[in-house]
N, C-alpha and C positions, 0 to 999 in steps of 0.2 A: 369620209375621213373623220377621225375622232376630234380634230381641231374645228370641225364645222358645228359641233354641238356645244351648248353652254350648260354647264352642270348646275343643278339646283343649289341655291344659296351661294353661288359664286358671283362676285361682283362683275357686272358687265359694263365696261367703261367706254365702249365705243362712242356712245352718244351722251356721255356724262358732261357735267359742267365742272370745269377745273378752276379752282380758286387758289390764289397764292397763299402759301403757308408762311405766316409771319412769326418770327421768333427773335428773341433778344440777340443782338450781335449780327443779324443778317444784313448784308450789304444790299440796300434797296436802290433800284433804278427807276427812272420814269417808265420804262417798259413794264416793270412789275406792277406799278399802279394802273397802267393802261389795261393789263391783263385782268386785274381785279375788277375794274370798271366794266370791261367787256363781259365778264362772268355775271355781274349783277344785271346787266342789260339782257343777257340771254335768259336768266331766270325770270325776269319780268315778262319777256316775250313769250315764254312758255305758258305763263298764266293767260296771256292774251290769246294764244293759240287754242288753249283749252276752252275759253269762253266763246270763241268765234268772232268774226268781224262784224262791224256794223256800228250804229250810233247808240250809245248808252242813254244820253239825255242831251237836251239843248241843241245847239248848232243850227237853229232855224235861220233860214235865209230870207231876207225881205228886200225888194228893190226900193231904192230911196230916190230915184230920179236922177237927173243930170246935174248932180251937185258936186262932183269931183272937179278939181282945178281945170279950167278951160271948158267947162260945161260938159264934162265926160260923164258917162253913166256910173252909178255907184250902187252898192248893195251892202247891207249890214248882216253880220253873222253873230248870233247870240252866243253867250258862253255855253260850254258843254264839253262832253267827253265822247270820244270814239275810239275804236280799235281797228287797225288795218289788218290785211291778210297775213302780214308778217308778224303779227302779235304785238306791234308797238302801240302804246297808249298815246292818244293825241288829245291834249287838254287845252282848252281855251277858257281862261278865267274871266276875261273881260270882253264885252261886246266890241267888235271892230267894224269899221266901215272900209270897204274895199273899192278902189278904183278899178273898174272892170276891163279897161281897154289896153293894158300894157303889163308886161312882166316887170319885176323889180330889177333895177339896174345892178349888175354884178359889182360887188365891192371887195376891197381887200380883206375884210373881216368875214366874208361868207365862206363857210366850210362846206364842201360838197358832201362830205360823209364823215361820220364820227368813228375814229379808230380803224377806218378802212374796212368795216364789216357790213356795209350795205351798198347797193347799187344806186347810182343817180337816177332821177326820174327820166322817163323817156321824153323826147321832144314832143311838143304839143301845145305850147302857149300861143294864143292868137290874139291879135287886136280885134276887139269886139266890133262886129258889123252885122249886117243882115245874116241871120242863120240861127241854128240851134246849138246851144253850148251846155257843157256839163261843168259845174263848179265843184271842185274837190278840195279836201284838206289832206295834208301829207306832212311827214316829218321834215324838219329843216334844222341845220346846224350852223351856228355862227360863233364868234368869239368876242370876249369882252376883257378889257383891262390889260395891264402889263405887270409881270412879276419879275423881281430881280433874280438873276442867275448868279450863284456864288462863283467868285473868281479865285485865282490862285496867285499868291504873291502880290506883285504890283500890277497885275493885269487890270485893265480898265473894266469897271462894272458893266455887266450886260443885263439884258432883260428879254423875256419871252412872253408869249400870250399867257394871261392869268387863268381864265376859265373858258371852257367850251360850253355853249348854251344849246340845250336840246329844245328847240322851238318848233313851231308849226309854220307851214306856208299854205297859200291857197293858189289854185290854178284854174284857169278857164280854158277848157278844151273844146275845140270846135268838133261837132258831130257832123261829118260830111253827109250830104243828101243821100248818097248811095247806101248809107248804113241804116236807113229807116224807110218805111213805105208810106207813112202819113204825108198828106199833102199840106204844106204850110199855108196854102191859099184857102183852105176850107175852114168853116167855123168849128168843126170838130177836131182840128189839128191837135190841140192840147190833149184832148181825151184819147185820141188814137195813139199818139206817141207815148202817153203814160202807160197804155195797155201793151204797147210793144216792150216797154221797160218791165212791166209785170210778167210778161212771157206768156206763151201759149198754154202753159200749165194751169192758168186760172180760167180757161174757157170750158164750157160744158162738155165739149167733145173729147177733151184730153184723156179721160180714163177709158175711152171706148176700146183702146188697144193697149192694155197694160203690158202685155208681153213684148210688144214692139216699141213701146215708148221708152225714152231715156229719162233720167232724172230731171226734175224741173230746174230751170235756171232763169235768171233775170235776163231775158234774151238780149235786149238792147245794150245793157251794161256789159254783158259778156262779149258782145260784138266789139264794143269800144275798147275792151282790154287788148284786142289785137291791133288797135289803131291809136296808141298813145297813152292809154290808161294803164298805170302800173299797179302791182299788188301793194305798193306802199301808200296808195291813195284811198280815201273813203269818199264816195259820192255824197254830195250834199243837196244839190238841186239842179233841175234843168232850167235854163234861162233862154228865152227866145226873143230875137229882135227882128224887125223888118227895117227897111230903109227909112221908115217913118219914126222908128224908135222902139222902145220896149213893148213886148206883147204880153208875156207872162213869166212869172217865176213859180216853178212847181217843185215843192220840196218832196212830197210823199211818193212821187213816181219813182224816185231812185233812193229814197231814204229807207233803210232797213234797220230793224232792231238787232242788237247783238245776238248772234246765234251761229251755230255751225252750218255750213252749207250741206247739201245733200248729194254728194258725188257718187254714192255707191250704187243705188238702184232705185227703181220705181217704188219698191217697198219702203225704203228709207225716206223717200220723198213724201209718201203718204203719212208715215208714222211720226216723223220728226216735227218739232214745233215751229220750224221756219215758215211753213205754209200758213199757220195761223197769224204769224207776224205779217205776212204778205197780205192776208185778208184785212188786217187792221189798216195797213197802208192804203189799200184800195178804198176803204171807207173814209179815211182821213183825206185822201186826195180828192174825192168827190165833194166832201163837205167844204174843203178849202176853195175848190173851183166855184161851187155854188155861192159861197160867201162873197166872191169877187164879181158876181154878175149883178149889175145895177138894177135891172128891171126883170127879175125872175119870172113874174107872171106872163111876160111876153115871149118866153122861150118855148120852143117845141123840142122835146127831149130827143127825138130821132135826128134832128138837124144838128144839135149841139153835142150829143153824146152817142158815139157808136156803141159804147158799153157803159153799163151802170154797175155799181157794186151790188152784191147779192142783197143788201139791205141798205137803206139810207133815209135821211131826214130832209124834208122839204118844208122850209118855213114860209108862212105867209101866202100860201096858194089856197084860194077858196074853192069850194066844191064846183062852182060854176066854171072855173078855169081848168079843172082837171082834164076834161075831154080834149081841150086844145093842147095842154102840155104833153099828154100821152097820146096824141093823135097818131094813128097808124099802128099802135101797140095794143095787145090784148091785155086788158086789165079787169080786175074784179074788185068792186067796192066803191067808195070806202066803207068799211065796217068799223065797229068800235072795239078797241083793245084796252084792257085795263093797264094802268101805268106800271103795275108790278111786272107785267110781261114784256115790257119794252126792252130792257137790258138783256134778259135771257135770249130774246129773239136776235138782237144785234150780235151778241157773242156767238150764237150758233152760226150766224151768217159768215163768220170769218173763215170757215172751212168750206163754204159753198162756192160754186162757180159763178162767174160774172154773168150779168144779164146782157144778152145780145139784143139791142133794140130793134134790129132788123128781123128777128125771129118771131114766131107766132106763139111762143111760150107765154103763159099767163103770168101776170105780175099782181100780187096781192096789195091792196091799198087799205091802210088803217088810219083812223083818227084815235087819239088818246082820249078815253072817255072822260077822265077827270078834267082835262083841259077844256073840252067842249062844255061840260056842265058848269064850269066856273066862268064861262064867256071870255076866256083868255084868247090871245092870238093863237090860231090853230097851227099845229105842226102835223104834216102828213108823213106817215111812215110807209115806205114801199118795201116790198120783199119779193124775192124771186119765187116763182112757182115751184122751184126745186126744193123750197123750204116748206115744212108743214104749215097748213092753214091754221091761223091762231084765232079766228073769229068765232069758233064754236062756243056755245054756252057751256060753262063748267061748274061743277058743284064745289066751289072754293070761295074765297073771300071777294071775288069780283062782284061788281054791282049788277044785279039783275036788271036794273033800269036800262042798261045798255048791252045786255046779253044778246047773242046772235045764234042763229041756227045755220046749218050748212048752206052755202051758196050753190054748190054743185052737188046734186044727189049722188 
């Protein structure tokens, strides 16, 4: 039918933003102003949708102990900006401290939704006890002040709400045990649940069947979206408790940079930048977990980590302790790497698959040459065997004092 076609250069208004036309003499109503505000919010949301959802900056979560009233657990959230899947910008300008064990008491000034154009969040607030939880940030609306309403004649003066405040709220969602496979009683629980959040797409075997594979997704987070997590919320951190108290707070397992998801195909999953952002999250998650281990030299990697990022940094481990840390794994080295090659290697690793510590795949071990020569505290760099070996001697500015030749002919 001719009506099914849109002519070239013909305005197509079905999905357009409609703003109120103001002119002298027009009779304005509150509804007109509400329509104008709704149009402004729709324009802002379209910018957010074009950018994609995720965290732009800040919003780091840290557990602060049982400092809330009554000895309840608390966490702080740093200032920052995020965008949810609906395109809404969520901005926190000041650090806040959250009491984690209860939802806010409903009040008369709480507004469930602004101008009726959004859906309320799904049920899912829980009193914090033993279990695994997801902390999120989402839009919230409340009101402030009173404004006089013009009366007629001798009518008594009236007033109404002055302003509607577009704010943010935080929720703590329980992740039920059946939604994840990791065992809370094992020492590698944090690592395993983090890689369930990263998804199967980061494992070495994922590209083996590209024709049969679907697009990569953050598996655990997508599962939670069917059990209380709404598109209006942005995940900030996983928080785990036992009956004895707080176990860990993990930001990077669910924290994602702003970017479009990859819903189309495997091809888009491989070519779009979100995978590199996931690689950065894997690297940062490992470094955060390592920083929280008090006695790192006593750790055995296979016991504490089911998976390692494609490359990572281990501070303060001597050569004599390497065999114990990597016990049961196939490693080569350590060899010397020029400092100028460290960052390129780490950046290349962001697109590489994770290291399965139960596999027999080789892991390269490197020491930074300049650090060893200056007798500073050693840092070990490990890298997946899926990444090119970087210890070969090269005809460049590297120091020949610490040059190497191939380990494996």
